[in-house]
C-alpha positions as CSV (number, residue, x, y, z in Angstrom):
1,M,-11.4,64.3,-4.7
2,S,-8.3,62.1,-4.8
3,V,-10.4,59.2,-3.3
4,L,-13.0,59.6,-6.1
5,V,-10.2,59.5,-8.7
6,V,-8.8,56.3,-7.3
7,I,-12.2,54.7,-7.3
8,V,-13.0,55.7,-10.8
9,S,-9.6,54.6,-12.1
10,A,-10.0,51.3,-10.2
11,I,-13.3,50.7,-12.0
12,V,-11.9,51.6,-15.4
13,N,-8.8,49.6,-14.8
14,T,-10.8,46.5,-13.7
15,F,-12.7,46.3,-16.9
16,V,-9.7,47.2,-19.0
17,V,-7.6,44.5,-17.4
18,A,-10.3,41.9,-17.5
19,W,-10.9,42.5,-21.2
20,A,-7.1,42.7,-22.0
21,T,-6.2,39.5,-20.2
22,R,-8.8,37.6,-22.1
23,R,-7.7,39.1,-25.4
24,A,-4.0,39.5,-25.0
25,L,-3.3,36.4,-22.9
26,G,-6.3,34.3,-23.8
27,Y,-6.9,33.5,-20.2
28,P,-10.1,34.4,-18.2
29,V,-9.6,35.6,-14.7
30,G,-12.0,35.9,-11.8
31,W,-13.6,39.2,-11.0
32,P,-12.7,39.4,-7.2
33,R,-9.0,39.1,-7.8
34,T,-9.2,41.4,-10.8
35,I,-10.9,44.1,-8.7
36,L,-8.4,43.6,-5.9
37,F,-5.4,43.9,-8.3
38,S,-6.9,46.9,-10.0
39,L,-7.6,48.7,-6.7
40,V,-4.0,48.2,-5.6
41,T,-2.6,49.3,-9.0
42,S,-4.8,52.4,-9.1
43,V,-3.5,53.4,-5.6
44,A,0.1,52.8,-6.4
45,A,0.3,53.8,-10.1
46,N,-0.1,57.6,-9.8
47,P,2.8,58.2,-7.3
48,L,5.0,55.8,-9.2
49,L,4.3,57.6,-12.4
50,L,5.3,60.9,-10.9
51,I,8.5,59.4,-9.6
52,M,9.3,57.9,-13.0
53,L,8.6,61.2,-14.8
54,E,10.8,63.0,-12.4
55,H,13.6,60.5,-13.0
56,A,13.1,60.9,-16.8
57,G,13.6,64.7,-16.4
58,I,10.0,65.7,-17.0
59,H,9.4,67.9,-14.0
60,D,6.1,69.3,-15.1
61,P,4.2,67.0,-17.5
62,L,1.6,69.7,-18.1
63,A,4.2,72.3,-19.3
64,P,4.0,73.0,-23.0
65,E,7.6,71.9,-23.6
66,Y,7.0,68.5,-21.9
67,S,3.4,67.8,-22.9
68,G,4.1,65.5,-25.8
69,A,6.9,63.6,-24.0
70,G,4.9,63.5,-20.7
71,I,1.8,62.0,-22.5
72,A,3.9,59.4,-24.4
73,F,5.9,58.5,-21.3
74,S,2.8,58.2,-19.2
75,L,1.1,55.9,-21.7
76,L,4.2,53.7,-21.9
77,F,4.4,53.5,-18.1
78,L,0.7,52.6,-17.9
79,G,1.1,50.0,-20.6
80,W,3.9,48.3,-18.6
81,V,1.8,48.5,-15.4
82,L,-1.2,46.9,-17.2
83,A,1.0,44.2,-18.8
84,I,2.6,43.3,-15.4
85,E,-0.8,43.3,-13.7
86,M,-2.2,41.0,-16.4
87,S,0.6,38.5,-16.2
88,L,0.4,38.4,-12.4
89,L,-3.4,37.9,-12.7
90,A,-2.9,35.1,-15.2
91,A,-0.2,33.5,-13.0
92,T,-2.4,33.5,-9.9
93,E,-5.3,32.1,-12.0
94,M,-3.1,29.2,-13.1
95,L,-1.8,28.5,-9.6
96,V,-5.2,29.0,-7.9
97,P,-8.0,28.8,-10.5
98,T,-11.2,30.6,-10.0
99,G,-13.6,28.5,-8.0
100,S,-10.9,26.4,-6.3
101,L,-11.3,28.6,-3.2
102,P,-14.6,29.8,-1.7
103,G,-15.7,33.3,-2.7
104,P,-16.5,36.1,-0.3
105,V,-20.3,35.2,-0.4
106,D,-19.6,31.6,0.3
107,I,-17.2,32.5,3.1
108,L,-19.9,34.7,4.7
109,R,-22.6,32.1,4.3
110,H,-20.5,29.3,5.7
111,M,-18.8,31.3,8.4
112,P,-20.8,29.6,11.3
113,Q,-19.9,26.2,9.9
114,Y,-16.3,27.2,9.6
115,F,-16.2,28.3,13.2
116,R,-17.9,25.1,14.4
117,R,-15.3,23.1,12.5
118,M,-12.4,25.1,13.9
119,R,-13.7,24.7,17.4
120,R,-14.0,20.9,16.8
121,L,-10.5,20.8,15.4
122,F,-9.1,22.7,18.4
123,T,-10.9,20.2,20.7
124,I,-9.4,17.3,18.8
125,A,-5.9,18.9,18.9
126,R,-6.2,19.5,22.6
127,I,-7.2,15.8,23.1
128,A,-4.2,14.7,20.9
129,L,-1.9,16.9,22.8
130,K,-3.3,15.6,26.1
131,H,-2.5,12.0,25.2
132,G,0.9,12.9,23.6
133,L,0.0,11.8,20.0
134,F,1.9,14.6,18.3
135,R,5.3,13.1,19.1
136,Y,4.3,10.0,17.1
137,V,3.7,11.9,13.8
138,R,7.3,13.0,13.3
139,R,8.9,12.0,10.1
140,S,11.5,9.9,11.9
141,R,8.9,7.8,13.7
142,T,7.1,4.8,12.4
143,V,4.3,2.8,13.9
144,E,6.4,-0.4,13.5
145,N,9.1,0.9,16.0
146,P,8.9,-1.6,18.9
147,E,10.0,1.0,21.4
148,T,7.0,3.3,20.7
149,A,4.3,0.9,19.3
150,T,2.7,-0.1,22.6
151,S,2.6,3.4,24.1
152,A,1.4,4.9,20.8
153,A,-1.4,2.3,20.5
154,V,-2.6,3.1,24.0
155,A,-2.5,6.8,23.4
156,L,-4.4,6.5,20.1
157,R,-7.1,4.4,21.7
158,R,-7.6,6.9,24.6
159,A,-7.6,9.8,22.2
160,L,-10.1,8.2,19.8
161,T,-12.4,7.4,22.8
162,D,-12.3,11.1,24.0
163,C,-12.9,12.4,20.5
164,G,-16.4,10.8,20.3
165,V,-18.5,8.5,18.2
166,T,-17.1,9.0,14.7
167,F,-13.5,8.6,15.8
168,V,-14.4,5.5,17.9
169,K,-16.0,3.9,14.8
170,F,-12.9,4.9,12.8
171,G,-10.7,3.1,15.4
172,Q,-13.0,0.1,15.3
173,M,-12.7,0.0,11.5
174,L,-8.9,0.2,11.8
175,A,-9.0,-2.7,14.3
176,T,-10.3,-4.9,11.4
177,R,-7.3,-4.1,9.1
178,P,-4.3,-6.2,10.2
179,D,-2.9,-5.5,6.8
180,V,-2.6,-1.8,7.8
181,L,-1.7,-1.7,11.5
182,P,0.6,-3.9,13.5
183,A,-0.7,-6.4,16.1
184,D,-0.2,-4.0,19.0
185,Y,-2.5,-1.4,17.5
186,I,-5.1,-4.1,16.4
187,A,-5.2,-5.5,20.0
188,E,-5.6,-2.0,21.5
189,L,-8.1,-0.7,19.1
190,S,-10.2,-3.8,19.4
191,N,-11.0,-2.6,23.0
192,L,-12.7,0.6,21.7
193,H,-16.2,1.1,22.8
194,S,-18.2,4.3,22.8
195,K,-20.1,5.1,26.0
196,V,-23.0,7.4,25.0
197,P,-26.3,8.0,27.0
198,S,-29.6,7.3,25.4
199,E,-31.6,10.2,23.9
200,P,-34.6,11.5,25.7
201,W,-37.9,10.1,24.6
202,Q,-39.2,13.5,23.4
203,V,-36.3,13.7,20.9
204,V,-36.9,10.1,19.7
205,K,-40.7,10.7,19.4
206,K,-40.0,13.7,17.2
207,T,-37.8,11.6,14.9
208,L,-40.4,8.8,14.7
209,T,-43.2,11.3,14.0
210,T,-41.2,13.0,11.2
211,E,-40.1,9.7,9.6
212,L,-43.3,7.7,9.9
213,G,-45.7,10.6,9.2
214,A,-47.6,10.1,12.5
215,A,-47.1,10.0,16.2
216,P,-45.6,6.7,17.4
217,E,-48.8,6.0,19.5
218,E,-50.8,6.2,16.3
219,V,-48.4,3.9,14.3
220,F,-47.8,1.3,17.0
221,E,-50.2,-0.3,19.4
222,C,-47.6,0.5,22.1
223,I,-43.9,1.5,22.3
224,D,-41.6,1.4,25.3
225,Q,-40.1,4.9,26.0
226,T,-37.1,3.3,27.7
227,P,-34.7,1.9,25.1
228,M,-33.6,-1.7,25.1
229,A,-30.1,-0.7,24.0
230,A,-28.3,2.5,23.1
231,A,-25.5,2.5,20.6
232,S,-23.3,5.3,19.2
233,L,-25.5,6.1,16.2
234,G,-28.9,4.9,17.3
235,Q,-31.0,3.2,20.0
236,V,-33.6,0.4,20.0
237,H,-37.1,0.5,21.5
238,R,-39.4,-2.4,22.1
239,A,-42.8,-1.9,20.4
240,Q,-45.9,-3.8,19.3
241,L,-47.7,-3.4,15.9
242,K,-51.5,-3.0,15.6
243,D,-51.8,-6.7,14.7
244,G,-49.9,-7.8,17.9
245,T,-46.5,-8.5,16.4
246,Q,-43.7,-7.7,18.7
247,V,-41.0,-5.6,17.0
248,A,-37.8,-3.7,17.8
249,V,-37.7,-0.1,16.5
250,K,-34.2,1.2,15.8
251,V,-34.0,5.0,15.7
252,L,-31.1,7.0,14.4
253,R,-29.8,9.7,16.8
254,S,-30.9,13.3,16.1
255,G,-28.1,15.3,14.4
256,A,-26.0,12.1,13.8
257,E,-25.5,13.0,10.1
258,E,-24.3,16.5,10.9
259,V,-21.9,15.3,13.6
260,V,-20.5,12.5,11.3
261,A,-20.1,14.9,8.4
262,A,-18.2,17.5,10.5
263,D,-15.9,14.8,11.9
264,L,-15.3,13.2,8.5
265,D,-14.1,16.5,7.2
266,I,-11.6,16.6,10.0
267,I,-10.6,12.9,9.5
268,F,-9.9,13.6,5.9
269,W,-7.9,16.7,6.8
270,L,-5.9,14.7,9.3
271,A,-5.3,11.9,6.8
272,R,-3.9,14.3,4.2
273,L,-1.7,16.0,6.9
274,L,-0.3,12.6,8.1
275,E,0.4,11.5,4.5
276,R,2.4,14.7,3.9
277,R,4.3,14.5,7.2
278,T,4.9,10.8,7.8
279,Q,6.2,7.9,5.7
280,W,4.1,5.3,7.6
281,A,0.8,7.1,6.8
282,K,1.7,7.3,3.1
283,A,2.7,3.6,3.1
284,F,-0.5,2.5,4.7
285,G,-2.7,4.7,2.5
286,V,-4.4,6.6,5.4
287,H,-6.4,8.7,3.0
288,D,-7.8,5.6,1.2
289,L,-8.7,4.2,4.6
290,A,-10.7,7.4,5.3
291,V,-12.5,7.0,2.0
292,G,-13.5,3.4,2.9
293,F,-14.6,4.5,6.3
294,R,-16.8,7.2,4.9
295,D,-18.5,4.8,2.6
296,S,-19.2,2.3,5.3
297,L,-20.4,5.0,7.7
298,D,-22.8,6.3,5.0
299,E,-24.4,2.8,4.9
300,E,-24.7,2.8,8.7
301,L,-26.5,6.1,8.6
302,D,-29.1,4.8,6.1
303,Y,-31.3,2.1,7.7
304,R,-32.8,1.3,4.3
305,I,-29.5,-0.4,3.5
306,E,-29.7,-2.5,6.7
307,L,-33.3,-3.4,5.8
308,R,-32.2,-4.6,2.4
309,N,-29.3,-6.6,4.1
310,L,-31.8,-8.2,6.3
311,E,-33.9,-9.4,3.4
312,L,-30.8,-10.5,1.5
313,M,-29.2,-12.4,4.3
314,D,-32.4,-14.2,5.2
315,G,-31.9,-16.5,2.2
316,L,-28.2,-17.0,2.5
317,T,-27.8,-18.5,6.0
318,E,-29.3,-21.3,8.0
319,I,-29.0,-19.1,11.2
320,G,-32.1,-17.1,12.0
321,V,-32.4,-13.5,10.7
322,P,-35.0,-11.1,12.0
323,K,-37.8,-10.1,9.6
324,G,-37.9,-6.5,8.5
325,F,-41.0,-4.4,8.1
326,P,-40.5,-2.0,5.1
327,E,-43.8,-0.2,5.7
328,Y,-42.5,0.9,9.2
329,S,-38.9,1.7,8.1
330,T,-37.3,4.8,6.6
331,Q,-33.8,6.2,6.3
332,R,-33.7,7.0,10.0
333,V,-36.0,4.3,11.4
334,L,-35.7,0.5,11.1
335,T,-38.5,-1.7,12.3
336,M,-37.8,-5.5,12.6
337,E,-38.9,-8.6,14.3
338,L,-38.2,-8.6,18.0
339,V,-35.8,-11.4,19.0
340,E,-36.0,-12.6,22.6
341,G,-32.9,-14.1,23.9
342,T,-29.4,-13.4,25.2
343,P,-26.3,-12.4,23.2
344,L,-23.9,-15.3,22.9
345,S,-21.2,-13.3,24.6
346,S,-23.4,-13.0,27.8
347,A,-25.0,-16.5,27.7
348,D,-22.4,-18.4,29.7
349,E,-25.0,-19.9,32.0
350,Q,-27.4,-21.0,29.3
351,V,-24.6,-22.4,27.2
352,A,-23.2,-24.4,30.2
353,N,-26.6,-26.0,30.6
354,L,-26.8,-27.2,27.0
355,P,-26.0,-30.8,26.2
356,E,-22.6,-31.3,24.5
357,E,-24.2,-32.5,21.3
358,T,-26.3,-29.3,21.1
359,R,-23.3,-27.1,21.6
360,K,-21.3,-28.9,18.9
361,A,-24.3,-28.7,16.6
362,L,-24.6,-25.0,17.1
363,N,-20.9,-24.6,16.7
364,Q,-20.9,-26.5,13.4
365,L,-23.9,-24.5,12.2
366,I,-22.0,-21.2,12.7
367,V,-18.9,-22.5,11.0
368,T,-20.8,-23.9,8.0
369,S,-23.0,-20.9,7.6
370,V,-20.2,-18.4,7.7
371,M,-18.0,-20.4,5.3
372,Q,-21.0,-20.8,2.9
373,Q,-21.6,-17.0,3.1
374,V,-18.0,-16.1,2.4
375,L,-17.0,-18.8,-0.1
376,V,-20.2,-19.7,-1.9
377,H,-22.6,-16.7,-1.8
378,G,-19.9,-14.0,-1.5
379,I,-22.1,-12.0,0.9
380,F,-21.4,-12.2,4.6
381,H,-22.1,-10.7,8.0
382,A,-18.9,-8.6,8.5
383,D,-19.2,-8.2,12.3
384,L,-19.8,-11.6,13.8
385,H,-18.7,-11.1,17.4
386,G,-20.6,-12.7,20.2
387,G,-22.8,-9.7,20.9
388,N,-24.3,-10.0,17.4
389,I,-25.3,-13.6,17.7
390,M,-28.5,-14.1,19.9
391,L,-29.2,-17.4,21.7
392,T,-33.0,-17.8,22.0
393,P,-34.7,-19.5,24.9
394,D,-35.4,-22.5,22.7
395,N,-31.6,-22.8,21.9
396,K,-31.8,-21.3,18.4
397,L,-29.3,-18.8,17.0
398,V,-30.3,-15.5,15.4
399,L,-28.0,-13.0,13.8
400,L,-28.3,-9.3,14.7
401,D,-27.0,-5.9,13.4
402,F,-26.7,-6.1,9.6
403,G,-25.4,-2.6,9.2
404,S,-22.0,-4.0,8.0
405,V,-22.2,-6.7,5.2
406,G,-19.2,-7.7,3.2
407,R,-19.0,-8.8,-0.4
408,V,-16.5,-10.9,-2.3
409,D,-16.8,-11.6,-6.1
410,R,-16.5,-15.0,-7.7
411,P,-12.8,-14.9,-8.7
412,S,-11.8,-13.8,-5.2
413,R,-14.0,-16.6,-3.6
414,K,-12.3,-19.1,-5.8
415,A,-8.9,-17.7,-4.8
416,M,-9.8,-17.9,-1.1
417,M,-10.9,-21.5,-1.5
418,G,-7.6,-22.3,-3.2
419,L,-5.7,-20.6,-0.4
420,L,-7.5,-22.7,2.3
421,V,-7.0,-25.9,0.3
422,A,-3.3,-25.0,-0.2
423,V,-3.0,-24.5,3.6
424,D,-4.6,-27.9,4.1
425,L,-2.1,-29.5,1.7
426,Q,0.8,-27.5,3.2
427,D,1.7,-26.3,-0.3
428,G,3.5,-22.9,-0.1
429,A,3.7,-22.5,-3.9
430,A,0.0,-23.1,-4.3
431,A,-0.7,-20.7,-1.4
432,V,1.3,-17.9,-3.1
433,A,-0.4,-18.6,-6.4
434,A,-3.8,-18.2,-4.7
435,L,-2.6,-15.0,-3.0
436,R,-1.5,-13.5,-6.3
437,R,-5.1,-14.0,-7.6
438,L,-6.7,-12.8,-4.4
439,L,-4.6,-9.7,-3.6
440,I,-3.2,-6.8,-5.6
441,E,0.2,-8.0,-6.7
442,P,3.3,-5.7,-6.7
443,V,5.2,-5.2,-9.9
444,N,8.5,-6.6,-8.7
445,L,7.2,-9.6,-6.7
446,D,9.9,-12.2,-6.0
447,T,8.1,-15.5,-5.5
448,R,11.3,-17.3,-4.6
449,L,11.6,-15.3,-1.4
450,L,7.8,-15.3,-0.7
451,E,7.1,-19.0,-1.1
452,P,9.4,-20.2,1.7
453,R,8.0,-17.6,4.1
454,I,4.4,-18.7,3.3
455,G,5.4,-22.3,3.5
456,A,6.9,-21.8,7.0
457,L,3.7,-20.1,8.1
458,I,1.6,-22.9,6.7
459,M,3.6,-25.5,8.7
460,R,2.7,-23.7,11.9
461,V,-1.0,-23.4,11.1
462,D,-2.1,-26.1,13.6
463,S,-0.3,-24.3,16.5
464,L,-1.6,-20.8,15.8
465,P,-5.0,-19.3,16.7
466,I,-6.9,-18.3,13.6
467,D,-6.7,-14.5,14.3
468,E,-2.9,-14.8,14.9
469,L,-2.6,-16.8,11.7
470,F,-4.4,-14.2,9.6
471,D,-2.4,-11.4,11.3
472,E,0.8,-13.1,10.5
473,L,-0.3,-13.8,6.9
474,F,-1.2,-10.2,6.4
475,R,2.1,-9.0,7.8
476,V,4.0,-11.3,5.4
477,V,2.1,-10.2,2.3
478,V,2.2,-6.5,3.1
479,Q,5.9,-6.7,3.6
480,A,6.1,-8.4,0.2
481,G,4.4,-5.4,-1.3
482,F,0.9,-6.8,-1.8
483,Q,-2.2,-4.5,-1.4
484,V,-5.2,-6.0,0.4
485,P,-8.6,-5.0,-1.0
486,P,-11.0,-3.9,1.8
487,G,-13.5,-6.7,1.0
488,I,-10.8,-9.4,1.3
489,A,-9.6,-7.9,4.6
490,A,-13.1,-7.9,5.9
491,A,-13.6,-11.5,5.0
492,F,-10.5,-12.7,6.7
493,R,-11.2,-10.6,9.7
494,C,-14.7,-12.1,9.9
495,L,-13.2,-15.6,9.9
496,G,-10.5,-14.5,12.4
497,A,-12.9,-13.0,14.9
498,L,-15.2,-16.1,14.7
499,E,-12.9,-18.4,16.6
500,G,-13.4,-16.4,19.9
501,T,-17.2,-16.7,19.4
502,L,-17.0,-20.4,18.8
503,K,-15.0,-21.0,22.0
504,I,-18.1,-19.8,23.9
505,L,-20.0,-22.8,22.6
506,A,-17.3,-25.4,22.4
507,P,-14.0,-24.5,24.1
508,Q,-12.3,-27.5,22.5
509,S,-13.4,-26.8,19.0
510,D,-10.7,-26.5,16.3
511,F,-11.9,-23.8,13.9
512,I,-9.0,-24.2,11.6
513,S,-9.5,-27.9,11.0
514,E,-13.3,-27.4,10.6
515,S,-12.9,-24.6,8.2
516,R,-10.4,-26.4,6.1
517,E,-12.7,-29.4,5.9
518,I,-15.6,-27.3,4.8
519,A,-13.5,-25.3,2.3
520,R,-12.3,-28.7,0.9
521,D,-15.9,-29.9,0.4
522,I,-16.9,-26.6,-1.1
523,F,-13.9,-26.6,-3.4
524,Q,-14.7,-30.2,-4.6
525,Q,-18.3,-29.2,-5.3
526,E,-17.1,-26.1,-7.3
527,V,-14.7,-28.2,-9.4
528,S,-17.1,-30.9,-10.1
529,V,-18.4,-31.4,-13.6
530,S,-21.8,-29.7,-13.3
531,P,-20.5,-26.4,-11.9
532,M,-17.6,-26.3,-14.4
533,V,-20.0,-27.0,-17.3
534,Q,-22.4,-24.3,-16.0
535,E,-19.5,-21.8,-15.7
536,T,-18.3,-22.6,-19.2
537,V,-21.7,-22.0,-20.6
538,E,-22.0,-18.7,-18.7
539,R,-18.6,-17.5,-20.1
540,A,-19.6,-18.6,-23.6
541,L,-22.9,-16.6,-23.3
542,I,-20.9,-13.6,-22.2
543,A,-18.5,-14.0,-25.2
544,L,-21.3,-14.8,-27.7
545,P,-22.0,-11.1,-28.8
546,A,-18.3,-10.7,-29.7
547,A,-18.3,-14.0,-31.5
548,E,-21.3,-12.9,-33.6
549,R,-19.5,-9.8,-34.7
550,L,-16.3,-11.7,-35.6
551,P,-17.3,-12.8,-39.2
552,A,-18.2,-9.2,-40.1
553,Q,-15.0,-7.9,-38.6
554,L,-12.9,-10.5,-40.5
555,T,-14.7,-9.5,-43.8
556,T,-13.9,-5.9,-43.2
557,I,-10.2,-6.8,-42.6
558,A,-10.1,-8.9,-45.8
559,N,-11.6,-6.1,-47.9
560,R,-9.0,-3.7,-46.6
561,L,-6.2,-5.9,-48.0
562,D,-7.2,-4.9,-51.6
563,Q,-7.0,-1.2,-50.8
564,E,-4.1,1.1,-50.9
565,N,-2.2,1.1,-47.6
566,Y,-4.7,-1.6,-46.5
567,G,-7.4,1.1,-46.1
568,L,-5.5,2.7,-43.3
569,D,-4.9,6.5,-42.9
570,F,-1.5,7.2,-41.4
571,S,-1.9,11.0,-41.7
572,P,-0.9,12.8,-38.4
573,F,-3.6,15.4,-39.1
574,R,-6.4,12.9,-39.6
575,T,-8.4,13.9,-36.4
576,A,-9.5,17.3,-35.2
577,Q,-7.6,16.6,-32.0
578,S,-4.3,16.1,-33.8
579,R,-4.8,19.1,-36.0
580,S,-5.6,21.2,-32.9
581,M,-2.4,19.9,-31.2
582,M,-0.2,20.7,-34.2
583,Q,-1.8,24.2,-34.4
584,H,-1.1,24.7,-30.7
585,Y,2.6,23.7,-31.0
586,G,2.9,25.8,-34.2
587,Q,1.6,28.8,-32.3
588,L,4.0,28.2,-29.5
589,F,6.9,28.1,-32.0
590,S,5.8,31.3,-33.7
591,L,5.3,33.1,-30.4
592,S,8.7,32.0,-29.3
593,V,10.3,33.4,-32.4
594,L,8.4,36.7,-32.1
595,T,9.2,37.0,-28.4
596,A,12.9,36.5,-29.0
597,I,13.0,38.9,-32.0
598,T,11.1,41.7,-30.2
599,A,13.1,41.2,-27.0
600,L,16.4,41.4,-29.0
601,V,15.3,44.5,-30.9
602,G,14.1,46.2,-27.7
603,I,17.3,45.6,-25.9
604,V,19.4,46.9,-28.8
605,L,17.3,50.1,-29.0
606,V,17.5,50.7,-25.2
607,L,21.3,50.2,-25.2
608,F,21.8,52.2,-28.4
609,G,22.4,55.3,-26.3
610,Q,22.4,57.7,-29.3
611,G,19.8,59.5,-31.3
612,I,17.2,62.3,-31.2
613,R,16.2,63.5,-27.8
614,W,12.6,64.2,-27.0
615,A,11.9,67.5,-25.3
616,N,15.6,67.4,-24.2
617,T,14.7,64.8,-21.6
618,F,15.1,61.3,-22.9
619,E,16.1,59.7,-26.2
620,L,13.6,58.5,-28.7
621,S,15.5,55.2,-29.2
622,T,15.1,54.4,-25.5
623,F,11.4,55.1,-25.7
624,A,11.0,52.9,-28.8
625,G,13.1,50.2,-27.1
626,M,10.9,50.2,-24.0
627,T,7.8,50.1,-26.2
628,V,9.1,47.1,-28.2
629,L,10.1,45.4,-24.9
630,L,6.5,45.9,-23.7
631,V,5.3,44.0,-26.8
632,S,7.9,41.3,-26.1
633,Y,6.7,41.0,-22.5
634,V,3.1,40.6,-23.6
635,L,4.0,38.0,-26.2
636,G,6.2,36.2,-23.6
637,S,3.3,36.2,-21.1
638,R,1.0,34.8,-23.7
639,L,3.7,32.1,-24.5
640,L,4.0,31.2,-20.8
641,V,0.2,30.9,-20.5
642,L,0.0,28.6,-23.6
643,S,2.8,26.5,-22.3
644,V,1.7,26.0,-18.7
645,G,-2.1,26.4,-18.9
646,N,-4.6,25.5,-21.6
647,G,-4.0,28.8,-23.2
648,G,-7.6,29.6,-23.8
649,D,-8.4,29.7,-27.5
650,V,-5.2,28.4,-29.2
651,G,-6.4,29.5,-32.5
652,S,-6.2,33.2,-31.7
653,L,-3.1,35.4,-31.1
654,S,-5.1,38.5,-30.2
């Protein structure tokens, strides 16, 4: 029977509290926490009420001599219980709003996914512990500490390799950001490679059938079941179309999206944890890096983007680009022209047999093409290592793997040209001016200190390899407080990595001198009369709509001069928003006054200590004081909700 009473009282209490919190406090609360609070209150209220009645001298509340006092005392006690419960509910709602945490149904539905993520997290933690990474995330450690940098970089590379494909790609992305990590980390993470076996043909065949709407033997004249190459996210198969065209079919690995999504959740969790626990992670913006990595990985998981990049780059470079076949391509399948040849990184013998003039011509073609992509078109292949440049049997160059394409807008391209020209002129002040246009400038930049450092770096430009030059440049600007946009970092990293590729063709080539000459020529073309006139016309066309509206706006301003107060309304209550704000602050003031008055009156009545006794047990003044204090408590709770939260409907006190 007692259990039934508790359940019934919990149900009644739930609806009473839910209604009362909305009316008295003006704050809606979620049903799960309301039911939980009501159940706890219903279980604890009855024994507490009996204890309080006993303390007040009402030994038998049902006895005739105590009935009136017992009922009144019980109602007052329940009123206080409900008021405290409502304020606690409102407080928890403000701290943890309804919907910010998953509900019971969501928890049950996603329980398998939670368990999978926890198992994956424990696996990553075990790998990190195995390689000793936890000692590098203490607050007192920084990645710039020379005593720990080398060992930490090695441990990080090994741990990322063991964690799998997503973390390997994250490390590879970090290796392209010398503005974020020191040189030791960049060098170590540049050696990251994922070793993954190819998927069985039956799995690949199922993906092809699902994506292309028919079995591969029906779509293609023939397809090789053994992959030409297997990468971390996909693998490539040789095939032939019905018309005899030789193609390469790139197929995304089954379950790649699910694996990446689960690992990205963990990467974001780790990024937030590191930013809370370490200063270096906060300074480097690890969470922003994770966001950029997620965006780039989303592009790699959608082969339709790579297909568009193929079509786009075909008209922006003199180097060959494979033709894409949209009719045989989907989000998870990319069909493109098959390129026969050898990656430049593995073509030592073929390169050695080339005439010197041919090697120089190919070298010049790569430099010119890349500089044109970055400085003129603003769209460039962002991963131009030797493995992504194919040398064909007839000694032609073809670019591969367009999953990563960088973009630089026109103002940034002009700033990059200005920087290269300033380097060529050995002008530190001009280089700093270009960097200020190119990067995100700190508020308190001291150019007097920065210009000599940039000038000293420029004077060493001929003695430094291009990758070391850019690494040193990024180190200087980051120390000065600049922030490097990801697109700019990708462009400089592309240019920095290109020198090693060019050394394969022409070991004696001077990429810095060649790039400076090309940049100078491009800069001269950009500042010639024709482009400047064209840019002026374009800017004028952009400003034309505003210019057309200018006479009407001037007429409106002139008409206002003849009006009182120039036609301007200075009333603070002119807008609905300002009126609502003033009403809100007025309500806060009135509630503050009422709360203070009722609290003072309640305290005086409780401490009065004299007056009529009720049923010879307790004084009426004390009962009245506790009742007034209850009203003050509710008003104070309402005041707190209005001050901290949105207060619900600010126009209602009830």
